[in-house]
C-alpha positions in Angstrom: 6.3 15.5 -6.4 8.7 16.1 -9.3 10.1 19.2 -7.6 13.5 18.3 -6.1 13.3 14.5 -5.7 16.2 12.9 -4.0 17.2 11.0 -7.1 15.8 12.5 -10.3 16.7 9.5 -12.5 15.1 7.0 -10.1 12.0 9.2 -9.9 11.6 9.3 -13.6 12.2 5.5 -13.9 9.6 4.7 -11.2 7.0 7.0 -12.7 7.2 6.2 -16.4 4.8 3.4 -16.1 2.4 5.5 -14.0 2.4 8.2 -16.7 1.7 5.7 -19.4 -1.1 4.1 -17.3 -2.7 7.5 -16.6 -2.6 8.3 -20.3 -4.2 5.0 -21.3 -6.9 5.5 -18.6 -7.6 9.0 -19.9 -7.8 7.9 -23.6 -10.1 4.9 -22.8 -12.4 6.2 -20.1 -15.4 6.1 -22.3 -14.9 2.6 -23.6 -13.7 1.1 -20.4 -15.6 2.7 -17.5 -14.3 2.0 -14.0 -16.4 2.1 -10.9 -16.0 4.9 -8.3 -14.2 2.5 -6.0 -11.8 1.4 -8.7 -11.0 5.1 -9.5 -10.6 5.9 -5.9 -8.2 3.1 -5.3 -6.2 3.9 -8.5 -5.9 7.6 -7.2 -4.8 6.3 -3.8 -2.2 4.1 -5.3 -0.9 6.8 -7.7 -0.7 9.3 -4.8 1.2 6.9 -2.5 3.5 5.9 -5.4 4.2 9.5 -6.1 5.2 10.2 -2.5 7.4 7.0 -2.3 9.1 7.7 -5.6 9.9 11.3 -4.5 11.9 10.1 -1.6 12.8 6.7 -3.1 11.0 3.9 -1.3 13.6 3.2 1.3 14.0 6.9 2.5 10.3 7.9 2.9 10.1 9.8 6.3 7.3 7.7 7.8 8.3 8.7 11.4 8.0 12.4 10.6 4.5 12.0 9.2 3.4 10.0 12.3 4.5 12.8 14.7 
């Protein structure tokens, strides 16, 4: 989703916290295990966040995906 976002600065700003969170999760996975449901929900959130940050939240083409 980093390839050709509508606004690269906004994309980076919106994803810095996601990158930090993913790094913390990777570094602490043995000491702080999460359930499969928690991991699935985090993956879903990160995926939806990546899509929304690619287009910026207000310009996501929801109508195109529904067709």
